C-alpha positions in Angstrom: -0.1 3.9 17.4 0.7 1.0 20.2 4.4 0.2 20.2 5.9 -2.5 18.4 7.4 -5.0 21.3 11.2 -6.3 20.3 10.9 -9.8 19.7 13.3 -12.7 21.2 15.9 -12.5 18.7 16.5 -9.2 19.9 18.6 -10.4 22.5 20.8 -12.8 20.1 23.3 -11.5 17.6 20.9 -10.7 14.8 17.4 -8.4 14.6 15.3 -7.6 11.5 12.6 -4.8 11.7 10.2 -4.3 8.5 9.0 -1.1 7.8 5.2 -0.2 7.7 3.4 -1.0 4.5 0.4 2.0 4.6 2.5 4.2 1.9 2.4 1.0 -0.2 -1.0 0.6 -0.1 -1.6 4.2 -0.5 -0.1 3.9 -3.8 -2.0 0.9 -4.9 -5.4 2.9 -4.1 -4.5 6.1 -5.7 -3.6 3.5 -8.8 -6.8 2.2 -9.1 -8.7 5.2 -7.6 -6.8 6.7 -11.5 -7.9 4.1 -13.5 -11.7 4.5 -12.2 -11.3 8.2 -12.9 -10.2 7.7 -16.4 -12.7 5.2 -17.2 -15.2 7.7 -16.3 -13.4 10.1 -17.9 -13.5 8.4 -21.5 -17.2 8.8 -21.7 -17.2 12.1 -22.8 -14.3 11.6 -25.4 -14.6 11.3 -29.2 -12.6 8.5 -30.9 -10.0 10.6 -31.8 -8.8 12.1 -28.4 -9.4 8.1 -26.7 -6.6 6.3 -27.7 -4.0 9.1 -26.9 -6.0 9.3 -22.9 -6.1 5.7 -22.7 -2.4 5.1 -23.7 -1.6 7.9 -20.9 -3.6 6.4 -18.2 -2.8 2.9 -18.8 1.0 4.1 -18.5 0.2 6.0 -15.5 -1.5 3.2 -13.8 0.8 0.4 -15.0 3.9 2.6 -13.4 1.6 3.4 -10.3 0.8 -0.2 -9.9 4.6 -1.6 -10.4 5.9 0.5 -7.9 3.5 -0.5 -5.1 4.0 -4.3 -6.3 8.0 -3.8 -6.1 7.6 -2.0 -2.7 5.3 -5.5 -1.8 6.8 -8.4 -3.6 10.2 -7.4 -2.5 10.7 -9.1 0.8 14.4 -7.9 1.5 13.6 -4.6 2.4 14.0 -3.4 6.2 16.7 -2.9 8.8 19.0 -5.6 9.8 20.9 -5.3 12.6 24.5 -7.9 13.4 27.1 -7.8 15.8 29.6 -6.0 12.9 27.0 -3.7 11.9 23.5 -2.9 10.3 21.7 -2.9 6.8 19.5 -0.4 5.7 17.4 -2.1 2.3 14.5 -0.4 0.5 13.0 -0.8 -2.6 15.7 0.6 -4.3 19.3 0.2 -2.6 20.8 -1.0 0.3 23.3 0.9 2.5 25.8 -0.8 4.9 27.3 0.4 7.7 29.6 -0.7 10.5 29.0 -0.1 14.1 32.5 1.5 14.6 31.5 4.0 11.4 28.4 5.3 12.9 28.1 8.2 15.9 25.2 7.9 18.4 21.8 7.6 17.3 19.4 10.8 18.2 15.6 11.4 17.4 15.0 14.9 15.1 12.1 16.4 13.9 11.5 17.9 10.8 9.3 21.3 9.7 6.2 19.1 9.7 6.9 17.6 13.2 7.6 13.9 11.9 10.4 12.3 13.8 13.2 10.1 12.6 16.4 8.6 13.5 19.5 10.7 12.4 23.0 9.1 13.6 26.3 10.7 11.8 27.4 8.3 9.0 31.8 8.9 10.7 31.8 8.3 14.2 35.4 9.8 14.1 35.7 12.9 15.6 37.6 15.7 14.1 39.1 18.8 15.3 39.6 20.6 12.0 37.2 23.1 10.6 36.8 20.6 7.3 36.3 17.7 9.8 33.9 19.2 11.2 31.5 20.2 7.9 32.5 16.6 6.8 31.4 15.3 9.8 28.1 17.5 9.8 27.6 16.5 6.2 27.8 13.1 6.8 24.7 13.1 8.8 22.3 11.0 7.6 18.9 9.6 8.6 16.7 6.1 8.8 14.1 5.9 6.0 11.7 5.1 8.1 11.1 3.9 12.3 10.1 0.2 11.2 6.9 0.3 13.2 8.7 1.8 16.5 8.4 5.3 18.2 11.3 7.0 17.1 12.9 7.1 20.6 12.5 3.3 21.3 14.6 3.2 17.8 17.0 5.3 18.6 17.6 3.7 22.0 17.7 -0.1 20.5 20.6 1.1 17.6 22.4 2.9 20.2 22.5 -0.4 22.3 23.4 -2.5 19.6 26.4 0.2 18.9 27.3 0.1 22.5 27.2 -4.3 22.2 29.4 -4.0 19.2 31.9 -1.4 21.1 32.2 -3.4 24.1 32.9 -6.8 22.3 36.1 -5.0 20.0 37.5 -3.4 22.9 
């Protein structure tokens, strides 16, 4: 997969990164596949079973299709960086973080080898045991790599965080 080149806006005070829509297209393809299978399956049913199976299939296809449509139609999801923090918007929720409230960004891998960018939601160090547990629990990850390599995204996020720290000091 080619690495995404950063736009010129990255040198300014705002940057918007959009996620890959591959999973959304998969949802749409699966919902169409379920509809095609349901049409094929209905040929062998008697009329009494046909009514309820059609209702269930239509509801399943409508649910999957509407979820995929919501993901495609809502253009406001992505990762948005500016001088005071960043906003992570998905189809279902938006989280806002200030640069002063997050720790360093690092690349982590899950058991399947999928890389993501993790960070601590509270950047203040703590010496007490309770504070260390709270800090460990506050680690979170970005939901997407936004068409970039995970290492490049972590570097970009750390640069923006360091630039914001330099402004406040």
